[in-house]
MARKEDO-399852 format. One record per residue (C-alpha): x, y negated, z; residue in one letter. Coordinates in pm, 1 decimal. Example, Ala and Ser with C-alpha at 12.3 -4.5 7.8 and 13.67 -1.06 7.14 Angstrom:
2
+----------+----------+----------+------+
!        u !        v !        w ! resn !
+----------+----------+----------+------+
!   1230.0 !    450.0 !    780.0 !    A !
!   1367.0 !    106.0 !    714.0 !    S !
+----------+----------+----------+------+
! end
This chain:
385
+----------+----------+----------+------+
!        u !        v !        w ! resn !
+----------+----------+----------+------+
!  13018.8 ! -12272.7 !   9700.5 !    X !
!  13076.0 ! -12059.8 !  10013.6 !    X !
!  13353.0 ! -11808.2 !  10068.1 !    X !
!  13100.4 ! -11522.3 !  10048.4 !    X !
!  12952.5 ! -11637.3 !   9714.7 !    X !
!  13295.2 ! -11704.7 !   9572.1 !    X !
!  13411.5 ! -11363.1 !   9691.6 !    X !
!  13118.6 ! -11190.3 !   9519.6 !    X !
!  13185.4 ! -11362.8 !   9186.2 !    X !
!  13558.9 ! -11307.1 !   9220.4 !    X !
!  13494.2 ! -10943.7 !   9311.2 !    X !
!  13298.3 ! -10886.3 !   8990.2 !    X !
!  13580.1 ! -11009.6 !   8767.0 !    X !
!  13852.9 ! -10867.4 !   8986.9 !    X !
!  13702.4 ! -10517.8 !   9002.7 !    X !
!  13690.5 ! -10516.5 !   8623.8 !    X !
!  14047.0 ! -10649.9 !   8616.4 !    X !
!  14158.4 ! -10383.4 !   8863.9 !    X !
!  13995.7 ! -10105.4 !   8659.7 !    X !
!  14146.9 ! -10245.0 !   8339.0 !    X !
!  14483.8 ! -10272.7 !   8514.1 !    X !
!  14476.1 !  -9913.9 !   8636.8 !    X !
!  14372.3 !  -9779.5 !   8294.4 !    X !
!  14654.2 !  -9983.7 !   8141.4 !    X !
!  14900.7 !  -9840.0 !   8394.8 !    X !
!  14787.2 !  -9486.6 !   8307.1 !    X !
!  14831.9 !  -9544.6 !   7934.3 !    X !
!  15178.8 !  -9692.3 !   7983.6 !    X !
!  15277.1 !  -9414.4 !   8227.9 !    X !
!  15175.0 !  -9141.5 !   7984.3 !    X !
!  15335.0 !  -9290.4 !   7672.8 !    X !
!  15651.8 !  -9461.9 !   7802.5 !    X !
!  15720.6 !  -9300.9 !   8144.4 !    X !
!  15885.0 !  -9450.2 !   8456.0 !    X !
!  16176.2 !  -9618.5 !   8277.8 !    X !
!  15940.3 !  -9778.8 !   8025.9 !    X !
!  15722.4 !  -9910.2 !   8307.9 !    X !
!  16030.3 ! -10069.3 !   8466.5 !    X !
!  16120.7 ! -10248.3 !   8141.5 !    X !
!  15760.5 ! -10361.3 !   8104.2 !    X !
!  15788.0 ! -10515.4 !   8451.6 !    X !
!  16101.9 ! -10701.4 !   8340.4 !    X !
!  15913.6 ! -10845.5 !   8043.8 !    X !
!  15611.6 ! -10948.6 !   8250.0 !    X !
!  15830.4 ! -11132.6 !   8501.5 !    X !
!  16010.7 ! -11313.8 !   8220.6 !    X !
!  15681.4 ! -11422.8 !   8063.1 !    X !
!  15547.9 ! -11546.0 !   8398.0 !    X !
!  15865.1 ! -11739.6 !   8472.1 !    X !
!  15891.3 ! -11905.3 !   8130.9 !    X !
!  15519.9 ! -11989.6 !   8118.6 !    X !
!  15543.7 ! -12143.0 !   8465.1 !    X !
!  15846.2 ! -12352.5 !   8372.6 !    X !
!  15684.2 ! -12464.3 !   8044.1 !    X !
!  15375.3 ! -12584.9 !   8233.2 !    X !
!  15608.2 ! -12753.2 !   8486.9 !    X !
!  15409.9 ! -12571.2 !   8755.7 !    X !
!  15149.4 ! -12847.0 !   8777.4 !    X !
!  14836.8 ! -12628.5 !   8761.1 !    X !
!  14789.9 ! -12602.5 !   9138.4 !    X !
!  14808.3 ! -12980.3 !   9153.5 !    X !
!  14549.7 ! -13006.8 !   8876.6 !    X !
!  14312.3 ! -12786.7 !   9078.5 !    X !
!  14369.2 ! -12987.4 !   9397.0 !    X !
!  14327.4 ! -13337.4 !   9253.1 !    X !
!  14042.8 ! -13242.5 !   9019.7 !    X !
!  13853.3 ! -13101.4 !   9318.7 !    X !
!  13933.6 ! -13408.0 !   9531.2 !    X !
!  13813.6 ! -13652.0 !   9262.6 !    X !
!  13532.5 ! -13437.2 !   9128.0 !    X !
!  13305.0 ! -13735.6 !   9053.7 !    X !
!  13566.7 ! -13989.3 !   8943.4 !    X !
!  13609.9 ! -13958.6 !   8567.1 !    X !
!  13884.6 ! -14220.8 !   8539.9 !    X !
!  14110.1 ! -14052.1 !   8796.6 !    X !
!  14050.4 ! -13712.3 !   8635.9 !    X !
!  14158.0 ! -13859.7 !   8301.5 !    X !
!  14484.2 ! -13972.4 !   8462.4 !    X !
!  14536.4 ! -13625.4 !   8615.3 !    X !
!  14461.4 ! -13423.3 !   8302.1 !    X !
!  14644.3 ! -13645.7 !   8054.1 !    X !
!  14951.5 ! -13659.4 !   8279.2 !    X !
!  14951.7 ! -13279.6 !   8321.7 !    X !
!  14926.8 ! -13226.0 !   7946.1 !    X !
!  15209.0 ! -13465.2 !   7866.8 !    X !
!  15439.1 ! -13314.2 !   8129.6 !    X !
!  15390.5 ! -12973.9 !   7965.0 !    X !
!  15435.6 ! -13104.3 !   7609.6 !    X !
!  15777.8 ! -13243.5 !   7702.6 !    X !
!  15894.2 ! -12895.3 !   7806.5 !    X !
!  15727.4 ! -12656.3 !   7561.0 !    X !
!  15920.0 ! -12739.3 !   7241.3 !    X !
!  16278.7 ! -12725.6 !   7377.2 !    X !
!  16198.0 ! -12409.8 !   7572.5 !    X !
!  16053.8 ! -12235.2 !   7266.0 !    X !
!  16356.9 ! -12330.3 !   7055.4 !    X !
!  16597.0 ! -12206.4 !   7325.8 !    X !
!  16419.0 ! -11869.0 !   7356.3 !    X !
!  16425.5 ! -11818.8 !   6977.1 !    X !
!  16799.7 ! -11889.4 !   6953.5 !    X !
!  16878.8 ! -11674.2 !   7259.0 !    X !
!  16639.0 ! -11388.1 !   7174.6 !    X !
!  16913.8 ! -11128.1 !   7121.6 !    X !
!  17097.8 ! -11229.1 !   7438.8 !    X !
!  16779.2 ! -11227.9 !   7652.0 !    X !
!  16669.8 ! -10891.2 !   7514.5 !    X !
!  17010.8 ! -10737.7 !   7586.9 !    X !
!  17030.8 ! -10872.8 !   7942.0 !    X !
!  16669.2 ! -10804.0 !   8031.9 !    X !
!  16588.1 ! -10483.0 !   7841.4 !    X !
!  16941.4 ! -10343.0 !   7785.5 !    X !
!  16909.7 ! -10358.4 !   7405.7 !    X !
!  16867.4 ! -10612.2 !   7123.5 !    X !
!  16603.8 ! -10385.8 !   6970.1 !    X !
!  16322.4 ! -10592.5 !   7121.0 !    X !
!  16450.8 ! -10943.5 !   7042.1 !    X !
!  16159.4 ! -11002.8 !   6801.0 !    X !
!  15920.8 ! -10983.5 !   7097.2 !    X !
!  16088.0 ! -11284.5 !   7256.5 !    X !
!  16054.5 ! -11478.5 !   6929.7 !    X !
!  15680.3 ! -11402.7 !   6922.0 !    X !
!  15652.1 ! -11517.7 !   7282.5 !    X !
!  15840.2 ! -11841.8 !   7208.8 !    X !
!  15599.0 ! -11923.3 !   6925.8 !    X !
!  15291.0 ! -11848.4 !   7137.7 !    X !
!  15403.7 ! -12003.6 !   7469.5 !    X !
!  15198.6 ! -12315.6 !   7394.3 !    X !
!  14881.0 ! -12106.4 !   7422.9 !    X !
!  14987.6 ! -11971.3 !   7763.4 !    X !
!  15043.6 ! -12325.2 !   7891.2 !    X !
!  14721.9 ! -12474.5 !   7751.5 !    X !
!  14517.9 ! -12180.6 !   7878.8 !    X !
!  14661.2 ! -12227.6 !   8228.6 !    X !
!  14579.5 ! -12599.5 !   8224.4 !    X !
!  14220.2 ! -12548.5 !   8109.1 !    X !
!  14146.9 ! -12271.7 !   8361.4 !    X !
!  14290.4 ! -12492.6 !   8637.5 !    X !
!  14053.0 ! -12770.6 !   8533.2 !    X !
!  13760.6 ! -12525.9 !   8539.3 !    X !
!  13866.4 ! -12421.1 !   8889.4 !    X !
!  13887.6 ! -12779.5 !   9009.1 !    X !
!  13549.6 ! -12852.2 !   8850.7 !    X !
!  13414.2 ! -12555.6 !   9051.3 !    X !
!  13298.3 ! -12376.5 !   8736.1 !    X !
!  13331.5 ! -12040.8 !   8909.5 !    X !
!  13086.1 ! -11855.2 !   8682.5 !    X !
!  13277.1 ! -11957.6 !   8370.4 !    X !
!  13604.0 ! -11856.0 !   8534.3 !    X !
!  13451.2 ! -11518.4 !   8616.6 !    X !
!  13343.9 ! -11458.7 !   8256.3 !    X !
!  13683.6 ! -11570.3 !   8126.6 !    X !
!  13863.8 ! -11332.5 !   8360.4 !    X !
!  13642.0 ! -11045.3 !   8248.0 !    X !
!  13694.8 ! -11121.9 !   7878.5 !    X !
!  14069.9 ! -11151.6 !   7930.6 !    X !
!  14089.9 ! -10822.3 !   8121.7 !    X !
!  13889.3 ! -10621.5 !   7868.9 !    X !
!  14061.2 ! -10771.1 !   7566.4 !    X !
!  14403.1 ! -10717.3 !   7722.7 !    X !
!  14316.7 ! -10353.7 !   7799.2 !    X !
!  14194.8 ! -10293.6 !   7443.5 !    X !
!  14513.5 ! -10434.8 !   7293.0 !    X !
!  14733.6 ! -10242.7 !   7537.0 !    X !
!  14566.8 !  -9911.3 !   7450.8 !    X !
!  14591.2 !  -9968.8 !   7075.1 !    X !
!  14948.9 ! -10100.9 !   7074.2 !    X !
!  15093.8 !  -9852.6 !   7325.3 !    X !
!  14942.3 !  -9550.7 !   7151.4 !    X !
!  15072.3 !  -9668.5 !   6813.7 !    X !
!  15401.4 !  -9835.2 !   6906.6 !    X !
!  15486.9 !  -9694.2 !   7253.5 !    X !
!  15721.7 !  -9924.2 !   7450.6 !    X !
!  15732.1 ! -10196.3 !   7182.7 !    X !
!  15351.2 ! -10210.6 !   7191.0 !    X !
!  15347.5 ! -10223.7 !   7571.9 !    X !
!  15593.4 ! -10514.9 !   7574.6 !    X !
!  15409.4 ! -10726.9 !   7318.5 !    X !
!  15047.6 ! -10655.2 !   7422.8 !    X !
!  15040.8 ! -10912.7 !   7701.9 !    X !
!  15173.5 ! -11186.3 !   7473.6 !    X !
!  14913.6 ! -11136.6 !   7202.0 !    X !
!  14615.7 ! -11094.6 !   7435.8 !    X !
!  14690.9 ! -11408.3 !   7641.0 !    X !
!  14734.7 ! -11613.7 !   7325.3 !    X !
!  14394.6 ! -11511.8 !   7189.8 !    X !
!  14221.6 ! -11557.5 !   7527.8 !    X !
!  14315.4 ! -11927.2 !   7504.4 !    X !
!  14066.0 ! -11964.2 !   7219.3 !    X !
!  13788.5 ! -11823.5 !   7439.9 !    X !
!  13886.1 ! -12058.2 !   7723.7 !    X !
!  13886.3 ! -12357.2 !   7488.5 !    X !
!  13539.0 ! -12264.9 !   7361.9 !    X !
!  13409.1 ! -12251.8 !   7721.5 !    X !
!  13560.4 ! -12589.3 !   7810.1 !    X !
!  13437.6 ! -12746.2 !   7486.0 !    X !
!  13077.3 ! -12663.9 !   7581.8 !    X !
!  13105.5 ! -12813.7 !   7930.8 !    X !
!  12916.0 ! -13141.7 !   7974.4 !    X !
!  13214.0 ! -13302.5 !   8149.7 !    X !
!  13460.6 ! -13230.7 !   7868.9 !    X !
!  13582.6 ! -13515.6 !   7650.9 !    X !
!  13893.5 ! -13512.7 !   7434.8 !    X !
!  13966.4 ! -13866.9 !   7549.9 !    X !
!  14025.6 ! -13726.7 !   7902.5 !    X !
!  14357.7 ! -13586.4 !   7776.1 !    X !
!  14471.8 ! -13894.8 !   7584.6 !    X !
!  14632.6 ! -14217.3 !   7692.3 !    X !
!  14956.9 ! -14306.3 !   7864.6 !    X !
!  15099.4 ! -14092.4 !   8143.1 !    X !
!  14999.8 ! -14222.9 !   8485.3 !    X !
!  15308.5 ! -14261.1 !   8704.7 !    X !
!  15122.3 ! -14208.9 !   9032.8 !    X !
!  14963.3 ! -13878.3 !   8931.6 !    X !
!  15273.6 ! -13766.6 !   8744.3 !    X !
!  15464.7 ! -13789.6 !   9071.8 !    X !
!  15186.0 ! -13619.7 !   9267.2 !    X !
!  15167.8 ! -13333.5 !   9018.0 !    X !
!  15544.9 ! -13293.0 !   9017.6 !    X !
!  15537.0 ! -13235.4 !   9394.3 !    X !
!  15331.5 ! -12924.6 !   9322.1 !    X !
!  15570.1 ! -12849.3 !   9037.7 !    X !
!  15860.4 ! -12810.2 !   9280.5 !    X !
!  15661.9 ! -12568.8 !   9499.3 !    X !
!  15525.5 ! -12358.0 !   9216.7 !    X !
!  15848.8 ! -12345.2 !   9016.6 !    X !
!  16040.9 ! -12240.7 !   9326.9 !    X !
!  15787.5 ! -11960.9 !   9379.5 !    X !
!  15766.3 ! -11836.1 !   9021.2 !    X !
!  16140.8 ! -11857.1 !   8951.1 !    X !
!  16240.6 ! -11702.5 !   9285.0 !    X !
!  15982.8 ! -11423.0 !   9255.1 !    X !
!  16056.7 ! -11341.5 !   8890.7 !    X !
!  16436.1 ! -11351.8 !   8922.3 !    X !
!  16434.3 ! -11144.6 !   9242.7 !    X !
!  16212.3 ! -10877.5 !   9088.4 !    X !
!  16417.0 ! -10865.0 !   8769.5 !    X !
!  16738.1 ! -10843.2 !   8972.6 !    X !
!  16602.2 ! -10565.9 !   9198.3 !    X !
!  16481.9 ! -10356.1 !   8902.9 !    X !
!  16817.9 ! -10398.2 !   8733.6 !    X !
!  17000.7 ! -10319.1 !   9058.9 !    X !
!  16801.0 !  -9998.7 !   9108.2 !    X !
!  16829.4 !  -9905.2 !   8740.6 !    X !
!  17205.8 !  -9959.0 !   8735.8 !    X !
!  17287.7 !  -9796.7 !   9070.9 !    X !
!  17034.4 !  -9512.0 !   9082.7 !    X !
!  16849.5 !  -9484.2 !   8750.8 !    X !
!  16577.8 !  -9650.2 !   8545.3 !    X !
!  16325.5 !  -9381.5 !   8638.4 !    X !
!  16373.6 !  -9485.4 !   9003.6 !    X !
!  16328.4 !  -9847.5 !   8899.6 !    X !
!  16005.0 !  -9729.6 !   8741.8 !    X !
!  15887.9 !  -9580.6 !   9072.8 !    X !
!  15955.7 !  -9915.2 !   9243.1 !    X !
!  15764.4 ! -10096.2 !   8967.0 !    X !
!  15476.0 !  -9849.5 !   8994.1 !    X !
!  15425.5 !  -9900.8 !   9368.6 !    X !
!  15450.9 ! -10275.8 !   9316.2 !    X !
!  15185.1 ! -10261.8 !   9040.5 !    X !
!  14950.1 ! -10074.1 !   9272.2 !    X !
!  14989.2 ! -10348.5 !   9533.5 !    X !
!  14943.6 ! -10629.3 !   9282.1 !    X !
!  14635.2 ! -10468.7 !   9133.9 !    X !
!  14434.8 ! -10382.8 !   9444.7 !    X !
!  14528.6 ! -10709.9 !   9615.7 !    X !
!  14386.1 ! -10906.2 !   9320.4 !    X !
!  14050.6 ! -10904.3 !   9498.0 !    X !
!  14204.5 ! -11095.6 !   9786.6 !    X !
!  14448.4 ! -11323.7 !   9604.6 !    X !
!  14194.1 ! -11423.2 !   9338.6 !    X !
!  13943.8 ! -11524.3 !   9605.7 !    X !
!  14210.6 ! -11723.0 !   9787.2 !    X !
!  14309.0 ! -11902.7 !   9467.6 !    X !
!  13955.8 ! -11978.6 !   9352.4 !    X !
!  13805.0 ! -12067.1 !   9691.2 !    X !
!  14076.0 ! -12165.2 !   9937.8 !    X !
!  14281.7 ! -12410.8 !   9734.3 !    X !
!  13989.5 ! -12641.9 !   9643.7 !    X !
!  13832.0 ! -12592.3 !   9988.2 !    X !
!  14143.9 ! -12664.2 !  10192.5 !    X !
!  14223.7 ! -12960.3 !   9968.3 !    X !
!  13890.7 ! -13118.9 !  10058.1 !    X !
!  13934.1 ! -13076.1 !  10437.0 !    X !
!  14100.4 ! -13360.6 !  10626.0 !    X !
!  14104.8 ! -13285.8 !  11000.0 !    X !
!  14316.9 ! -13021.1 !  11173.9 !    X !
!  14008.9 ! -12878.3 !  11345.8 !    X !
!  13838.5 ! -12819.8 !  11010.0 !    X !
!  14150.2 ! -12653.2 !  10869.3 !    X !
!  14184.8 ! -12434.0 !  11178.6 !    X !
!  13817.4 ! -12328.4 !  11163.6 !    X !
!  13839.8 ! -12244.7 !  10791.6 !    X !
!  14161.6 ! -12049.0 !  10845.7 !    X !
!  14013.9 ! -11842.1 !  11130.4 !    X !
!  13703.1 ! -11779.6 !  10919.9 !    X !
!  13924.4 ! -11649.3 !  10640.8 !    X !
!  14120.6 ! -11420.2 !  10875.2 !    X !
!  13799.8 ! -11269.3 !  11019.1 !    X !
!  13673.4 ! -11177.9 !  10672.9 !    X !
!  13990.0 ! -11107.1 !  10473.2 !    X !
!  14223.1 ! -10917.4 !  10709.6 !    X !
!  13988.3 ! -10626.9 !  10802.2 !    X !
!  13926.2 ! -10570.6 !  10429.6 !    X !
!  14299.8 ! -10562.8 !  10352.8 !    X !
!  14374.2 ! -10321.2 !  10638.3 !    X !
!  14097.8 ! -10080.1 !  10532.8 !    X !
!  14210.6 ! -10092.5 !  10168.4 !    X !
!  14574.7 ! -10027.5 !  10261.0 !    X !
!  14482.9 !  -9740.1 !  10492.4 !    X !
!  14266.2 !  -9578.1 !  10225.5 !    X !
!  14541.3 !  -9602.4 !   9964.3 !    X !
!  14794.0 !  -9446.2 !  10201.7 !    X !
!  14564.4 !  -9152.6 !  10286.5 !    X !
!  14492.8 !  -9078.7 !   9920.3 !    X !
!  14838.7 !  -9167.4 !   9784.6 !    X !
!  14903.9 !  -8827.9 !   9622.4 !    X !
!  14567.5 !  -8831.3 !   9447.2 !    X !
!  14628.9 !  -9191.3 !   9334.6 !    X !
!  14963.1 !  -9095.9 !   9179.3 !    X !
!  14799.6 !  -8802.8 !   8999.9 !    X !
!  14513.3 !  -9016.0 !   8865.7 !    X !
!  14698.9 !  -9336.0 !   8777.9 !    X !
!  15032.3 !  -9198.6 !   8664.9 !    X !
!  15181.3 !  -8858.4 !   8579.2 !    X !
!  15376.2 !  -8588.7 !   8763.2 !    X !
!  15694.7 !  -8774.6 !   8668.3 !    X !
!  15596.4 !  -9041.1 !   8925.4 !    X !
!  15547.7 !  -8804.1 !   9222.9 !    X !
!  15874.5 !  -8914.8 !   9398.9 !    X !
!  15716.8 !  -9257.9 !   9458.3 !    X !
!  15487.9 !  -9110.6 !   9728.2 !    X !
!  15747.1 !  -9180.6 !   9998.5 !    X !
!  15735.4 !  -9555.0 !   9919.1 !    X !
!  15367.5 !  -9607.6 !  10006.7 !    X !
!  15392.5 !  -9651.5 !  10385.5 !    X !
!  15645.3 !  -9934.7 !  10372.8 !    X !
!  15480.1 ! -10109.7 !  10079.2 !    X !
!  15132.0 ! -10106.0 !  10234.8 !    X !
!  15250.6 ! -10237.0 !  10572.3 !    X !
!  15417.1 ! -10519.1 !  10382.1 !    X !
!  15096.9 ! -10587.4 !  10187.0 !    X !
!  14896.9 ! -10647.7 !  10505.1 !    X !
!  15160.9 ! -10885.4 !  10643.1 !    X !
!  15188.2 ! -11061.8 !  10306.9 !    X !
!  14816.6 ! -11145.4 !  10287.7 !    X !
!  14823.5 ! -11274.7 !  10646.7 !    X !
!  15105.8 ! -11506.4 !  10540.7 !    X !
!  14929.9 ! -11610.8 !  10219.7 !    X !
!  14638.0 ! -11755.7 !  10414.4 !    X !
!  14881.7 ! -11987.1 !  10589.8 !    X !
!  15073.7 ! -12047.8 !  10269.8 !    X !
!  14768.4 ! -12193.1 !  10097.0 !    X !
!  14763.7 ! -12474.5 !  10353.1 !    X !
!  15115.6 ! -12571.6 !  10242.5 !    X !
!  15003.1 ! -12580.4 !   9879.2 !    X !
!  14671.7 ! -12757.9 !   9947.4 !    X !
!  14840.2 ! -13026.0 !  10157.6 !    X !
!  15147.1 ! -13057.2 !   9932.8 !    X !
!  15390.6 ! -12959.4 !  10211.2 !    X !
!  15670.2 ! -12946.4 !   9955.4 !    X !
!  15986.0 ! -12908.9 !  10165.5 !    X !
!  15840.7 ! -12643.1 !  10398.0 !    X !
!  15698.8 ! -12443.3 !  10106.9 !    X !
!  16026.0 ! -12448.8 !   9911.4 !    X !
!  16234.2 ! -12359.1 !  10217.6 !    X !
!  16003.6 ! -12067.2 !  10301.0 !    X !
!  16012.6 ! -11932.1 !   9945.5 !    X !
!  16391.0 ! -11947.1 !   9918.7 !    X !
!  16433.5 ! -11786.8 !  10261.8 !    X !
!  16194.1 ! -11505.5 !  10169.5 !    X !
!  16361.8 ! -11439.3 !   9834.1 !    X !
!  16712.4 ! -11427.8 !   9978.8 !    X !
!  16602.2 ! -11196.0 !  10261.6 !    X !
!  16410.4 ! -10974.7 !  10015.2 !    X !
!  16704.8 ! -10924.0 !   9779.5 !    X !
!  16953.0 ! -10904.6 !  10066.9 !    X !
!  16755.0 ! -10636.8 !  10250.7 !    X !
!  16713.2 ! -10433.9 !   9930.3 !    X !
!  17092.3 ! -10425.3 !   9887.5 !    X !
!  17153.3 ! -10364.9 !  10259.4 !    X !
!  16911.4 ! -10072.7 !  10288.6 !    X !
!  17025.7 !  -9928.2 !   9957.2 !    X !
!  17356.7 !  -9832.5 !  10119.9 !    X !
!  17179.0 !  -9643.9 !  10402.1 !    X !
!  16882.2 !  -9486.6 !  10223.7 !    X !
+----------+----------+----------+------+
! end
């Protein structure tokens, strides 16, 4: 499938996801305000980090090796069964630890033990997060783009519905738990899709762990876990730093501008994940990689620049539509955030080569360097501005 066709299919699901995301932001902004949005960001980062650790971060490897050995059923059995067993080793102890530490985590993350029950619910349902991630990675590697598109649409709409119902009825508690419940139920839809695929066999997930593919998958594990842990911890630290030193409303403004970036850039990052990882994995020569990279820059970067420019011009209207008047101070953050967005996507295109070619040491070094500079510069500039 070409980049253009993949982009069109990704655009369909991503546009729906963007709309659902913006409606969700509006509901949360109205009912829980800036400080509530900041705490919701803390919860989302925690869920992402724990889900990533529980899956051992092998999903990118599953996509890569499934795409590489698309027609070899025996090798795919080794890949999928090894990935499943790696995750099963981690899920149970992690769930038990979260349950026992629920009060402590809630206090440190959300400044109160009032929401500890949410972490218990997450611990019980984390298995569905992990299995859903594995199955969608297999679909990606199998190049089942249409099924992925439908799954993304179903997940977005169902998540939006639950968010609206739970936030309206339970305010911040509903906002915090909505993502957990929706992702757990979406797993059932994903499983139904995979079950109907002609390549699916339960035996593909059984058998002894293959040492060769366990080691190959764990190389991706190091890269992904470095990314997800560094990103989640840095964001949680920055929100807490802003909340403690300035105020939680200000932390909410920071979270709001970050959510805008995450949401509109979904169109780009989803396409990169669905198209570029399998595509770059299948290319062998440097000339082919260079040509594909330049092709991506010619198509992707002009789109990102135009999107960022449009958001900056209409920033006041965007705040009014997506949030409330309480969020108006965040207008001064747009210029810096949008410049960073453009640079970030330019870097992501290069970053996907590191993932596709399992350049473990370089990827880990880059992620740690970025995270340390990010947190360090936040603290440094805080004293001046």
